[in-house]
CHARMM internal coordinates of N, CA and C (Angstrom, degrees):
IC EDIT
DIST 1 N 1 CA 1.4501
DIST 1 CA 1 C 1.5278
ANGL 1 N 1 CA 1 C 111.28
DIST 1 C 2 N 1.3179
ANGL 1 CA 1 C 2 N 116.43
DIHE 1 N 1 CA 1 C 2 N -39.94
DIST 2 N 2 CA 1.4613
ANGL 1 C 2 N 2 CA 120.21
DIHE 1 CA 1 C 2 N 2 CA 178.68
DIST 2 CA 2 C 1.5194
ANGL 2 N 2 CA 2 C 111.13
DIHE 1 C 2 N 2 CA 2 C -63.59
DIST 2 C 3 N 1.3029
ANGL 2 CA 2 C 3 N 115.24
DIHE 2 N 2 CA 2 C 3 N -39.15
DIST 3 N 3 CA 1.4677
ANGL 2 C 3 N 3 CA 119.41
DIHE 2 CA 2 C 3 N 3 CA -179.70
DIST 3 CA 3 C 1.5288
ANGL 3 N 3 CA 3 C 110.38
DIHE 2 C 3 N 3 CA 3 C -64.30
DIST 3 C 4 N 1.3173
ANGL 3 CA 3 C 4 N 116.48
DIHE 3 N 3 CA 3 C 4 N -39.48
DIST 4 N 4 CA 1.4584
ANGL 3 C 4 N 4 CA 120.88
DIHE 3 CA 3 C 4 N 4 CA 179.51
DIST 4 CA 4 C 1.5360
ANGL 4 N 4 CA 4 C 110.57
DIHE 3 C 4 N 4 CA 4 C -64.30
DIST 4 C 5 N 1.3194
ANGL 4 CA 4 C 5 N 116.88
DIHE 4 N 4 CA 4 C 5 N -45.65
DIST 5 N 5 CA 1.4622
ANGL 4 C 5 N 5 CA 120.87
DIHE 4 CA 4 C 5 N 5 CA 179.72
DIST 5 CA 5 C 1.5219
ANGL 5 N 5 CA 5 C 110.80
DIHE 4 C 5 N 5 CA 5 C -64.50
DIST 5 C 6 N 1.3290
ANGL 5 CA 5 C 6 N 116.55
DIHE 5 N 5 CA 5 C 6 N -41.98
DIST 6 N 6 CA 1.4650
ANGL 5 C 6 N 6 CA 120.35
DIHE 5 CA 5 C 6 N 6 CA 179.03
DIST 6 CA 6 C 1.5246
ANGL 6 N 6 CA 6 C 110.93
DIHE 5 C 6 N 6 CA 6 C -64.11
DIST 6 C 7 N 1.3137
ANGL 6 CA 6 C 7 N 117.66
DIHE 6 N 6 CA 6 C 7 N -41.47
DIST 7 N 7 CA 1.4657
ANGL 6 C 7 N 7 CA 120.17
DIHE 6 CA 6 C 7 N 7 CA -179.32
DIST 7 CA 7 C 1.5260
ANGL 7 N 7 CA 7 C 110.98
DIHE 6 C 7 N 7 CA 7 C -68.30
DIST 7 C 8 N 1.3219
ANGL 7 CA 7 C 8 N 118.10
DIHE 7 N 7 CA 7 C 8 N -36.95
DIST 8 N 8 CA 1.4591
ANGL 7 C 8 N 8 CA 120.91
DIHE 7 CA 7 C 8 N 8 CA 177.04
DIST 8 CA 8 C 1.5379
ANGL 8 N 8 CA 8 C 109.91
DIHE 7 C 8 N 8 CA 8 C -66.17
DIST 8 C 9 N 1.3263
ANGL 8 CA 8 C 9 N 117.13
DIHE 8 N 8 CA 8 C 9 N -41.59
DIST 9 N 9 CA 1.4630
ANGL 8 C 9 N 9 CA 120.64
DIHE 8 CA 8 C 9 N 9 CA 179.01
DIST 9 CA 9 C 1.5212
ANGL 9 N 9 CA 9 C 110.62
DIHE 8 C 9 N 9 CA 9 C -63.16
DIST 9 C 10 N 1.3086
ANGL 9 CA 9 C 10 N 117.66
DIHE 9 N 9 CA 9 C 10 N -43.43
DIST 10 N 10 CA 1.4654
ANGL 9 C 10 N 10 CA 121.72
DIHE 9 CA 9 C 10 N 10 CA 178.95
DIST 10 CA 10 C 1.5315
ANGL 10 N 10 CA 10 C 110.29
DIHE 9 C 10 N 10 CA 10 C -64.49
DIST 10 C 11 N 1.3289
ANGL 10 CA 10 C 11 N 116.35
DIHE 10 N 10 CA 10 C 11 N -40.54
DIST 11 N 11 CA 1.4631
ANGL 10 C 11 N 11 CA 120.03
DIHE 10 CA 10 C 11 N 11 CA 179.40
DIST 11 CA 11 C 1.5367
ANGL 11 N 11 CA 11 C 110.45
DIHE 10 C 11 N 11 CA 11 C -63.76
DIST 11 C 12 N 1.3252
ANGL 11 CA 11 C 12 N 117.01
DIHE 11 N 11 CA 11 C 12 N -41.15
DIST 12 N 12 CA 1.4629
ANGL 11 C 12 N 12 CA 119.97
DIHE 11 CA 11 C 12 N 12 CA 178.70
DIST 12 CA 12 C 1.5201
ANGL 12 N 12 CA 12 C 111.27
DIHE 11 C 12 N 12 CA 12 C -65.16
DIST 12 C 13 N 1.3199
ANGL 12 CA 12 C 13 N 117.04
DIHE 12 N 12 CA 12 C 13 N -37.67
DIST 13 N 13 CA 1.4675
ANGL 12 C 13 N 13 CA 119.79
DIHE 12 CA 12 C 13 N 13 CA 177.69
DIST 13 CA 13 C 1.5169
ANGL 13 N 13 CA 13 C 111.24
DIHE 12 C 13 N 13 CA 13 C -65.61
DIST 13 C 14 N 1.3194
ANGL 13 CA 13 C 14 N 116.58
DIHE 13 N 13 CA 13 C 14 N -37.38
DIST 14 N 14 CA 1.4598
ANGL 13 C 14 N 14 CA 120.10
DIHE 13 CA 13 C 14 N 14 CA 179.98
DIST 14 CA 14 C 1.5238
ANGL 14 N 14 CA 14 C 110.81
DIHE 13 C 14 N 14 CA 14 C -68.33
DIST 14 C 15 N 1.3288
ANGL 14 CA 14 C 15 N 117.44
DIHE 14 N 14 CA 14 C 15 N -36.56
DIST 15 N 15 CA 1.4588
ANGL 14 C 15 N 15 CA 121.03
DIHE 14 CA 14 C 15 N 15 CA -179.99
DIST 15 CA 15 C 1.5267
ANGL 15 N 15 CA 15 C 110.11
DIHE 14 C 15 N 15 CA 15 C -66.01
DIST 15 C 16 N 1.3348
ANGL 15 CA 15 C 16 N 117.53
DIHE 15 N 15 CA 15 C 16 N -43.77
DIST 16 N 16 CA 1.4606
ANGL 15 C 16 N 16 CA 119.05
DIHE 15 CA 15 C 16 N 16 CA -179.88
DIST 16 CA 16 C 1.5265
ANGL 16 N 16 CA 16 C 110.97
DIHE 15 C 16 N 16 CA 16 C -67.60
DIST 16 C 17 N 1.3218
ANGL 16 CA 16 C 17 N 117.23
DIHE 16 N 16 CA 16 C 17 N -36.88
DIST 17 N 17 CA 1.4651
ANGL 16 C 17 N 17 CA 119.84
DIHE 16 CA 16 C 17 N 17 CA 177.91
DIST 17 CA 17 C 1.5240
ANGL 17 N 17 CA 17 C 110.19
DIHE 16 C 17 N 17 CA 17 C -65.36
DIST 17 C 18 N 1.3147
ANGL 17 CA 17 C 18 N 116.50
DIHE 17 N 17 CA 17 C 18 N -38.70
DIST 18 N 18 CA 1.4606
ANGL 17 C 18 N 18 CA 120.21
DIHE 17 CA 17 C 18 N 18 CA 178.60
DIST 18 CA 18 C 1.5326
ANGL 18 N 18 CA 18 C 110.31
DIHE 17 C 18 N 18 CA 18 C -65.91
DIST 18 C 19 N 1.3168
ANGL 18 CA 18 C 19 N 116.99
DIHE 18 N 18 CA 18 C 19 N -39.55
DIST 19 N 19 CA 1.4640
ANGL 18 C 19 N 19 CA 120.55
DIHE 18 CA 18 C 19 N 19 CA 179.37
DIST 19 CA 19 C 1.5263
ANGL 19 N 19 CA 19 C 110.22
DIHE 18 C 19 N 19 CA 19 C -65.30
DIST 19 C 20 N 1.3132
ANGL 19 CA 19 C 20 N 117.78
DIHE 19 N 19 CA 19 C 20 N -39.17
DIST 20 N 20 CA 1.4562
ANGL 19 C 20 N 20 CA 120.81
DIHE 19 CA 19 C 20 N 20 CA 178.51
DIST 20 CA 20 C 1.5156
ANGL 20 N 20 CA 20 C 110.64
DIHE 19 C 20 N 20 CA 20 C -66.81
DIST 20 C 21 N 1.3147
ANGL 20 CA 20 C 21 N 117.58
DIHE 20 N 20 CA 20 C 21 N -38.66
DIST 21 N 21 CA 1.4563
ANGL 20 C 21 N 21 CA 121.45
DIHE 20 CA 20 C 21 N 21 CA 179.25
DIST 21 CA 21 C 1.5284
ANGL 21 N 21 CA 21 C 110.40
DIHE 20 C 21 N 21 CA 21 C -65.85
DIST 21 C 22 N 1.3127
ANGL 21 CA 21 C 22 N 117.82
DIHE 21 N 21 CA 21 C 22 N -40.90
DIST 22 N 22 CA 1.4581
ANGL 21 C 22 N 22 CA 121.55
DIHE 21 CA 21 C 22 N 22 CA 178.59
DIST 22 CA 22 C 1.5198
ANGL 22 N 22 CA 22 C 110.32
DIHE 21 C 22 N 22 CA 22 C -64.73
DIST 22 C 23 N 1.3063
ANGL 22 CA 22 C 23 N 117.21
DIHE 22 N 22 CA 22 C 23 N -41.01
DIST 23 N 23 CA 1.4611
ANGL 22 C 23 N 23 CA 121.33
DIHE 22 CA 22 C 23 N 23 CA 178.81
DIST 23 CA 23 C 1.5242
ANGL 23 N 23 CA 23 C 110.52
DIHE 22 C 23 N 23 CA 23 C -63.77
DIST 23 C 24 N 1.3289
ANGL 23 CA 23 C 24 N 117.32
DIHE 23 N 23 CA 23 C 24 N -40.94
DIST 24 N 24 CA 1.4605
ANGL 23 C 24 N 24 CA 121.24
DIHE 23 CA 23 C 24 N 24 CA 179.97
DIST 24 CA 24 C 1.5322
ANGL 24 N 24 CA 24 C 110.65
DIHE 23 C 24 N 24 CA 24 C -65.77
DIST 24 C 25 N 1.3040
ANGL 24 CA 24 C 25 N 117.79
DIHE 24 N 24 CA 24 C 25 N -36.58
DIST 25 N 25 CA 1.4540
ANGL 24 C 25 N 25 CA 120.44
DIHE 24 CA 24 C 25 N 25 CA 178.48
DIST 25 CA 25 C 1.5257
ANGL 25 N 25 CA 25 C 110.96
DIHE 24 C 25 N 25 CA 25 C -67.78
DIST 25 C 26 N 1.3352
ANGL 25 CA 25 C 26 N 117.13
DIHE 25 N 25 CA 25 C 26 N -37.76
DIST 26 N 26 CA 1.4622
ANGL 25 C 26 N 26 CA 120.42
DIHE 25 CA 25 C 26 N 26 CA 178.12
DIST 26 CA 26 C 1.5177
ANGL 26 N 26 CA 26 C 111.37
DIHE 25 C 26 N 26 CA 26 C -67.73
DIST 26 C 27 N 1.3158
ANGL 26 CA 26 C 27 N 117.54
DIHE 26 N 26 CA 26 C 27 N -31.89
DIST 27 N 27 CA 1.4572
ANGL 26 C 27 N 27 CA 120.65
DIHE 26 CA 26 C 27 N 27 CA 179.95
DIST 27 CA 27 C 1.5238
ANGL 27 N 27 CA 27 C 110.47
DIHE 26 C 27 N 27 CA 27 C -63.80
DIST 27 C 28 N 1.3022
ANGL 27 CA 27 C 28 N 117.64
DIHE 27 N 27 CA 27 C 28 N -35.80
DIST 28 N 28 CA 1.4509
ANGL 27 C 28 N 28 CA 120.74
DIHE 27 CA 27 C 28 N 28 CA 179.02
DIST 28 CA 28 C 1.5153
ANGL 28 N 28 CA 28 C 112.13
DIHE 27 C 28 N 28 CA 28 C -65.38
DIST 28 C 29 N 1.3082
ANGL 28 CA 28 C 29 N 117.34
DIHE 28 N 28 CA 28 C 29 N -33.44
DIST 29 N 29 CA 1.4610
ANGL 28 C 29 N 29 CA 121.00
DIHE 28 CA 28 C 29 N 29 CA -179.85
DIST 29 CA 29 C 1.5161
ANGL 29 N 29 CA 29 C 111.36
DIHE 28 C 29 N 29 CA 29 C -71.56
DIST 29 C 30 N 1.3178
ANGL 29 CA 29 C 30 N 117.17
DIHE 29 N 29 CA 29 C 30 N -38.39
DIST 30 N 30 CA 1.4555
ANGL 29 C 30 N 30 CA 119.24
DIHE 29 CA 29 C 30 N 30 CA -176.95
DIST 30 CA 30 C 1.5224
ANGL 30 N 30 CA 30 C 111.42
DIHE 29 C 30 N 30 CA 30 C -75.72
DIST 30 C 31 N 1.2919
ANGL 30 CA 30 C 31 N 118.76
DIHE 30 N 30 CA 30 C 31 N -24.24
DIST 31 N 31 CA 1.4566
ANGL 30 C 31 N 31 CA 121.07
DIHE 30 CA 30 C 31 N 31 CA -179.03
DIST 31 CA 31 C 1.5262
ANGL 31 N 31 CA 31 C 111.93
DIHE 30 C 31 N 31 CA 31 C -69.90
DIST 31 C 32 N 1.3024
ANGL 31 CA 31 C 32 N 118.15
DIHE 31 N 31 CA 31 C 32 N -24.55
DIST 32 N 32 CA 1.4626
ANGL 31 C 32 N 32 CA 120.68
DIHE 31 CA 31 C 32 N 32 CA 179.75
DIST 32 CA 32 C 1.5218
ANGL 32 N 32 CA 32 C 111.21
DIHE 31 C 32 N 32 CA 32 C -64.96
DIST 32 C 33 N 1.3221
ANGL 32 CA 32 C 33 N 117.15
DIHE 32 N 32 CA 32 C 33 N -29.76
DIST 33 N 33 CA 1.4538
ANGL 32 C 33 N 33 CA 121.15
DIHE 32 CA 32 C 33 N 33 CA -177.39
DIST 33 CA 33 C 1.5279
ANGL 33 N 33 CA 33 C 112.60
DIHE 32 C 33 N 33 CA 33 C -82.92
DIST 33 C 34 N 1.2999
ANGL 33 CA 33 C 34 N 118.51
DIHE 33 N 33 CA 33 C 34 N -7.66
DIST 34 N 34 CA 1.4483
ANGL 33 C 34 N 34 CA 121.10
DIHE 33 CA 33 C 34 N 34 CA -175.32
DIST 34 CA 34 C 1.5249
ANGL 34 N 34 CA 34 C 113.29
DIHE 33 C 34 N 34 CA 34 C -92.83
DIST 34 C 35 N 1.2965
ANGL 34 CA 34 C 35 N 120.90
DIHE 34 N 34 CA 34 C 35 N -3.24
DIST 35 N 35 CA 1.4503
ANGL 34 C 35 N 35 CA 122.37
DIHE 34 CA 34 C 35 N 35 CA -177.93
DIST 35 CA 35 C 1.5298
ANGL 35 N 35 CA 35 C 113.54
DIHE 34 C 35 N 35 CA 35 C -65.01
DIST 35 C 36 N 1.3370
ANGL 35 CA 35 C 36 N 121.01
DIHE 35 N 35 CA 35 C 36 N -40.12
DIST 36 N 36 CA 1.4644
ANGL 35 C 36 N 36 CA 118.95
DIHE 35 CA 35 C 36 N 36 CA 178.95
DIST 36 CA 36 C 1.5310
ANGL 36 N 36 CA 36 C 112.64
DIHE 35 C 36 N 36 CA 36 C -62.90
DIST 36 C 37 N 1.3116
ANGL 36 CA 36 C 37 N 118.62
DIHE 36 N 36 CA 36 C 37 N -26.10
DIST 37 N 37 CA 1.4578
ANGL 36 C 37 N 37 CA 121.72
DIHE 36 CA 36 C 37 N 37 CA -179.98
DIST 37 CA 37 C 1.5231
ANGL 37 N 37 CA 37 C 111.65
DIHE 36 C 37 N 37 CA 37 C -74.03
DIST 37 C 38 N 1.3056
ANGL 37 CA 37 C 38 N 117.42
DIHE 37 N 37 CA 37 C 38 N -14.53
DIST 38 N 38 CA 1.4565
ANGL 37 C 38 N 38 CA 120.68
DIHE 37 CA 37 C 38 N 38 CA -177.35
DIST 38 CA 38 C 1.5273
ANGL 38 N 38 CA 38 C 111.09
DIHE 37 C 38 N 38 CA 38 C -63.62
DIST 38 C 39 N 1.3231
ANGL 38 CA 38 C 39 N 118.03
DIHE 38 N 38 CA 38 C 39 N -39.19
DIST 39 N 39 CA 1.4571
ANGL 38 C 39 N 39 CA 120.23
DIHE 38 CA 38 C 39 N 39 CA 179.32
DIST 39 CA 39 C 1.5168
ANGL 39 N 39 CA 39 C 110.89
DIHE 38 C 39 N 39 CA 39 C -67.60
DIST 39 C 40 N 1.3218
ANGL 39 CA 39 C 40 N 117.32
DIHE 39 N 39 CA 39 C 40 N -37.49
DIST 40 N 40 CA 1.4556
ANGL 39 C 40 N 40 CA 120.75
DIHE 39 CA 39 C 40 N 40 CA 176.29
DIST 40 CA 40 C 1.5187
ANGL 40 N 40 CA 40 C 109.79
DIHE 39 C 40 N 40 CA 40 C -64.66
DIST 40 C 41 N 1.3009
ANGL 40 CA 40 C 41 N 114.99
DIHE 40 N 40 CA 40 C 41 N -39.08
DIST 41 N 41 CA 1.4588
ANGL 40 C 41 N 41 CA 120.64
DIHE 40 CA 40 C 41 N 41 CA -179.10
DIST 41 CA 41 C 1.5182
ANGL 41 N 41 CA 41 C 111.25
DIHE 40 C 41 N 41 CA 41 C -64.53
DIST 41 C 42 N 1.3223
ANGL 41 CA 41 C 42 N 117.53
DIHE 41 N 41 CA 41 C 42 N -40.33
DIST 42 N 42 CA 1.4644
ANGL 41 C 42 N 42 CA 119.56
DIHE 41 CA 41 C 42 N 42 CA -177.95
DIST 42 CA 42 C 1.5198
ANGL 42 N 42 CA 42 C 110.80
DIHE 41 C 42 N 42 CA 42 C -68.86
DIST 42 C 43 N 1.3358
ANGL 42 CA 42 C 43 N 117.80
DIHE 42 N 42 CA 42 C 43 N -38.36
DIST 43 N 43 CA 1.4546
ANGL 42 C 43 N 43 CA 119.64
DIHE 42 CA 42 C 43 N 43 CA 178.48
DIST 43 CA 43 C 1.5215
ANGL 43 N 43 CA 43 C 110.45
DIHE 42 C 43 N 43 CA 43 C -67.57
DIST 43 C 44 N 1.3095
ANGL 43 CA 43 C 44 N 116.19
DIHE 43 N 43 CA 43 C 44 N -38.16
DIST 44 N 44 CA 1.4651
ANGL 43 C 44 N 44 CA 119.87
DIHE 43 CA 43 C 44 N 44 CA 177.97
DIST 44 CA 44 C 1.5259
ANGL 44 N 44 CA 44 C 109.79
DIHE 43 C 44 N 44 CA 44 C -67.31
DIST 44 C 45 N 1.3141
ANGL 44 CA 44 C 45 N 117.02
DIHE 44 N 44 CA 44 C 45 N -39.57
DIST 45 N 45 CA 1.4624
ANGL 44 C 45 N 45 CA 120.89
DIHE 44 CA 44 C 45 N 45 CA 179.64
DIST 45 CA 45 C 1.5231
ANGL 45 N 45 CA 45 C 110.32
DIHE 44 C 45 N 45 CA 45 C -63.95
DIST 45 C 46 N 1.3287
ANGL 45 CA 45 C 46 N 116.67
DIHE 45 N 45 CA 45 C 46 N -42.21
DIST 46 N 46 CA 1.4638
ANGL 45 C 46 N 46 CA 120.09
DIHE 45 CA 45 C 46 N 46 CA 178.69
DIST 46 CA 46 C 1.5239
ANGL 46 N 46 CA 46 C 110.86
DIHE 45 C 46 N 46 CA 46 C -63.29
DIST 46 C 47 N 1.3181
ANGL 46 CA 46 C 47 N 117.00
DIHE 46 N 46 CA 46 C 47 N -41.23
DIST 47 N 47 CA 1.4597
ANGL 46 C 47 N 47 CA 120.45
DIHE 46 CA 46 C 47 N 47 CA 178.98
DIST 47 CA 47 C 1.5251
ANGL 47 N 47 CA 47 C 110.42
DIHE 46 C 47 N 47 CA 47 C -65.59
DIST 47 C 48 N 1.3244
ANGL 47 CA 47 C 48 N 117.03
DIHE 47 N 47 CA 47 C 48 N -39.66
DIST 48 N 48 CA 1.4632
ANGL 47 C 48 N 48 CA 120.81
DIHE 47 CA 47 C 48 N 48 CA 178.03
DIST 48 CA 48 C 1.5183
ANGL 48 N 48 CA 48 C 111.26
DIHE 47 C 48 N 48 CA 48 C -64.59
DIST 48 C 49 N 1.3184
ANGL 48 CA 48 C 49 N 116.54
DIHE 48 N 48 CA 48 C 49 N -41.63
DIST 49 N 49 CA 1.4627
ANGL 48 C 49 N 49 CA 120.62
DIHE 48 CA 48 C 49 N 49 CA 179.62
DIST 49 CA 49 C 1.5342
ANGL 49 N 49 CA 49 C 110.55
DIHE 48 C 49 N 49 CA 49 C -63.66
DIST 49 C 50 N 1.3194
ANGL 49 CA 49 C 50 N 116.19
DIHE 49 N 49 CA 49 C 50 N -41.63
DIST 50 N 50 CA 1.4586
ANGL 49 C 50 N 50 CA 120.07
DIHE 49 CA 49 C 50 N 50 CA -179.88
DIST 50 CA 50 C 1.5243
ANGL 50 N 50 CA 50 C 110.15
DIHE 49 C 50 N 50 CA 50 C -65.86
DIST 50 C 51 N 1.3176
ANGL 50 CA 50 C 51 N 117.58
DIHE 50 N 50 CA 50 C 51 N -41.62
DIST 51 N 51 CA 1.4677
ANGL 50 C 51 N 51 CA 120.77
DIHE 50 CA 50 C 51 N 51 CA 178.57
DIST 51 CA 51 C 1.5234
ANGL 51 N 51 CA 51 C 110.32
DIHE 50 C 51 N 51 CA 51 C -64.91
DIST 51 C 52 N 1.3129
ANGL 51 CA 51 C 52 N 117.08
DIHE 51 N 51 CA 51 C 52 N -37.29
DIST 52 N 52 CA 1.4671
ANGL 51 C 52 N 52 CA 121.21
DIHE 51 CA 51 C 52 N 52 CA 178.71
DIST 52 CA 52 C 1.5245
ANGL 52 N 52 CA 52 C 110.87
DIHE 51 C 52 N 52 CA 52 C -64.47
DIST 52 C 53 N 1.3320
ANGL 52 CA 52 C 53 N 116.71
DIHE 52 N 52 CA 52 C 53 N -45.02
DIST 53 N 53 CA 1.4683
ANGL 52 C 53 N 53 CA 120.31
DIHE 52 CA 52 C 53 N 53 CA 179.49
DIST 53 CA 53 C 1.5240
ANGL 53 N 53 CA 53 C 111.43
DIHE 52 C 53 N 53 CA 53 C -64.31
DIST 53 C 54 N 1.3242
ANGL 53 CA 53 C 54 N 117.23
DIHE 53 N 53 CA 53 C 54 N -39.05
DIST 54 N 54 CA 1.4615
ANGL 53 C 54 N 54 CA 120.51
DIHE 53 CA 53 C 54 N 54 CA 177.77
DIST 54 CA 54 C 1.5261
ANGL 54 N 54 CA 54 C 110.83
DIHE 53 C 54 N 54 CA 54 C -65.81
DIST 54 C 55 N 1.3183
ANGL 54 CA 54 C 55 N 116.83
DIHE 54 N 54 CA 54 C 55 N -37.93
DIST 55 N 55 CA 1.4621
ANGL 54 C 55 N 55 CA 120.36
DIHE 54 CA 54 C 55 N 55 CA 178.73
DIST 55 CA 55 C 1.5227
ANGL 55 N 55 CA 55 C 110.46
DIHE 54 C 55 N 55 CA 55 C -66.68
DIST 55 C 56 N 1.3201
ANGL 55 CA 55 C 56 N 117.59
DIHE 55 N 55 CA 55 C 56 N -36.69
DIST 56 N 56 CA 1.4603
ANGL 55 C 56 N 56 CA 120.54
DIHE 55 CA 55 C 56 N 56 CA 177.72
DIST 56 CA 56 C 1.5214
ANGL 56 N 56 CA 56 C 111.67
DIHE 55 C 56 N 56 CA 56 C -65.61
DIST 56 C 57 N 1.3273
ANGL 56 CA 56 C 57 N 116.80
DIHE 56 N 56 CA 56 C 57 N -34.35
DIST 57 N 57 CA 1.4656
ANGL 56 C 57 N 57 CA 120.43
DIHE 56 CA 56 C 57 N 57 CA 179.28
DIST 57 CA 57 C 1.5240
ANGL 57 N 57 CA 57 C 111.14
DIHE 56 C 57 N 57 CA 57 C -68.43
DIST 57 C 58 N 1.3339
ANGL 57 CA 57 C 58 N 117.85
DIHE 57 N 57 CA 57 C 58 N -28.66
DIST 58 N 58 CA 1.4576
ANGL 57 C 58 N 58 CA 121.53
DIHE 57 CA 57 C 58 N 58 CA -178.69
DIST 58 CA 58 C 1.5247
ANGL 58 N 58 CA 58 C 113.09
DIHE 57 C 58 N 58 CA 58 C -78.30
DIST 58 C 59 N 1.3232
ANGL 58 CA 58 C 59 N 118.77
DIHE 58 N 58 CA 58 C 59 N -13.24
DIST 59 N 59 CA 1.4594
ANGL 58 C 59 N 59 CA 121.49
DIHE 58 CA 58 C 59 N 59 CA 179.21
DIST 59 CA 59 C 1.5247
ANGL 59 N 59 CA 59 C 108.21
DIHE 58 C 59 N 59 CA 59 C -74.88
DIST 59 C 60 N 1.3347
ANGL 59 CA 59 C 60 N 117.21
DIHE 59 N 59 CA 59 C 60 N 126.19
DIST 60 N 60 CA 1.4692
ANGL 59 C 60 N 60 CA 118.67
DIHE 59 CA 59 C 60 N 60 CA -178.51
DIST 60 CA 60 C 1.5307
ANGL 60 N 60 CA 60 C 110.98
DIHE 59 C 60 N 60 CA 60 C -72.21
DIST 60 C 61 N 1.3333
ANGL 60 CA 60 C 61 N 115.39
DIHE 60 N 60 CA 60 C 61 N 149.82
DIST 61 N 61 CA 1.4562
ANGL 60 C 61 N 61 CA 120.50
DIHE 60 CA 60 C 61 N 61 CA 177.70
DIST 61 CA 61 C 1.5219
ANGL 61 N 61 CA 61 C 109.18
DIHE 60 C 61 N 61 CA 61 C -73.60
DIST 61 C 62 N 1.2967
ANGL 61 CA 61 C 62 N 116.39
DIHE 61 N 61 CA 61 C 62 N 139.22
DIST 62 N 62 CA 1.4515
ANGL 61 C 62 N 62 CA 121.25
DIHE 61 CA 61 C 62 N 62 CA -179.88
DIST 62 CA 62 C 1.5206
ANGL 62 N 62 CA 62 C 109.57
DIHE 61 C 62 N 62 CA 62 C -87.41
DIST 62 C 63 N 1.3317
ANGL 62 CA 62 C 63 N 117.18
DIHE 62 N 62 CA 62 C 63 N 118.13
DIST 63 N 63 CA 1.4589
ANGL 62 C 63 N 63 CA 120.73
DIHE 62 CA 62 C 63 N 63 CA 177.92
DIST 63 CA 63 C 1.5196
ANGL 63 N 63 CA 63 C 110.77
DIHE 62 C 63 N 63 CA 63 C -95.41
DIST 63 C 64 N 1.3191
ANGL 63 CA 63 C 64 N 117.20
DIHE 63 N 63 CA 63 C 64 N -21.95
DIST 64 N 64 CA 1.4479
ANGL 63 C 64 N 64 CA 121.73
DIHE 63 CA 63 C 64 N 64 CA -179.54
DIST 64 CA 64 C 1.5257
ANGL 64 N 64 CA 64 C 108.82
DIHE 63 C 64 N 64 CA 64 C -91.61
DIST 64 C 65 N 1.3359
ANGL 64 CA 64 C 65 N 116.72
DIHE 64 N 64 CA 64 C 65 N 129.99
DIST 65 N 65 CA 1.4578
ANGL 64 C 65 N 65 CA 120.57
DIHE 64 CA 64 C 65 N 65 CA 178.11
DIST 65 CA 65 C 1.5251
ANGL 65 N 65 CA 65 C 108.66
DIHE 64 C 65 N 65 CA 65 C -84.07
DIST 65 C 66 N 1.2806
ANGL 65 CA 65 C 66 N 116.42
DIHE 65 N 65 CA 65 C 66 N 133.98
DIST 66 N 66 CA 1.4591
ANGL 65 C 66 N 66 CA 122.56
DIHE 65 CA 65 C 66 N 66 CA -177.82
DIST 66 CA 66 C 1.5254
ANGL 66 N 66 CA 66 C 109.00
DIHE 65 C 66 N 66 CA 66 C -100.30
DIST 66 C 67 N 1.3252
ANGL 66 CA 66 C 67 N 115.62
DIHE 66 N 66 CA 66 C 67 N 128.34
DIST 67 N 67 CA 1.4575
ANGL 66 C 67 N 67 CA 121.42
DIHE 66 CA 66 C 67 N 67 CA 177.68
DIST 67 CA 67 C 1.5256
ANGL 67 N 67 CA 67 C 108.02
DIHE 66 C 67 N 67 CA 67 C -121.72
DIST 67 C 68 N 1.3231
ANGL 67 CA 67 C 68 N 118.17
DIHE 67 N 67 CA 67 C 68 N 102.34
DIST 68 N 68 CA 1.4547
ANGL 67 C 68 N 68 CA 120.01
DIHE 67 CA 67 C 68 N 68 CA -177.42
DIST 68 CA 68 C 1.5309
ANGL 68 N 68 CA 68 C 113.15
DIHE 67 C 68 N 68 CA 68 C -67.97
DIST 68 C 69 N 1.3153
ANGL 68 CA 68 C 69 N 119.60
DIHE 68 N 68 CA 68 C 69 N -19.70
DIST 69 N 69 CA 1.4626
ANGL 68 C 69 N 69 CA 123.62
DIHE 68 CA 68 C 69 N 69 CA -179.33
DIST 69 CA 69 C 1.5316
ANGL 69 N 69 CA 69 C 111.91
DIHE 68 C 69 N 69 CA 69 C -95.69
DIST 69 C 70 N 1.2883
ANGL 69 CA 69 C 70 N 117.15
DIHE 69 N 69 CA 69 C 70 N 12.57
DIST 70 N 70 CA 1.4608
ANGL 69 C 70 N 70 CA 121.73
DIHE 69 CA 69 C 70 N 70 CA -175.05
DIST 70 CA 70 C 1.5343
ANGL 70 N 70 CA 70 C 112.35
DIHE 69 C 70 N 70 CA 70 C -58.55
DIST 70 C 71 N 1.2902
ANGL 70 CA 70 C 71 N 119.48
DIHE 70 N 70 CA 70 C 71 N -43.95
DIST 71 N 71 CA 1.4650
ANGL 70 C 71 N 71 CA 122.45
DIHE 70 CA 70 C 71 N 71 CA -176.54
DIST 71 CA 71 C 1.5264
ANGL 71 N 71 CA 71 C 112.15
DIHE 70 C 71 N 71 CA 71 C -79.69
DIST 71 C 72 N 1.3031
ANGL 71 CA 71 C 72 N 118.57
DIHE 71 N 71 CA 71 C 72 N -15.23
DIST 72 N 72 CA 1.4636
ANGL 71 C 72 N 72 CA 121.44
DIHE 71 CA 71 C 72 N 72 CA -177.29
DIST 72 CA 72 C 1.5276
ANGL 72 N 72 CA 72 C 110.26
DIHE 71 C 72 N 72 CA 72 C -81.84
DIST 72 C 73 N 1.2965
ANGL 72 CA 72 C 73 N 117.53
DIHE 72 N 72 CA 72 C 73 N -32.28
DIST 73 N 73 CA 1.4721
ANGL 72 C 73 N 73 CA 120.26
DIHE 72 CA 72 C 73 N 73 CA -175.28
DIST 73 CA 73 C 1.4894
ANGL 73 N 73 CA 73 C 112.99
DIHE 72 C 73 N 73 CA 73 C -74.50
END
COOR INIT
IC SEED 1 N 1 CA 1 C
IC BUILD
């Protein structure tokens, strides 16, 4: 009985490993089609970075120092 349970457990482990290997092989195929999007991605990233820097410039400088423990002391 132990041998049967052990063999079933090993068989189940092999099936999941095989499924993971098949999934990994499919991932390599789909990545080949994503290269043309890389140029779009870089232009979008540059635009996002520029918008982020402009947003940072619009934040006013804080002249007042904030002390969250002010009322506790």
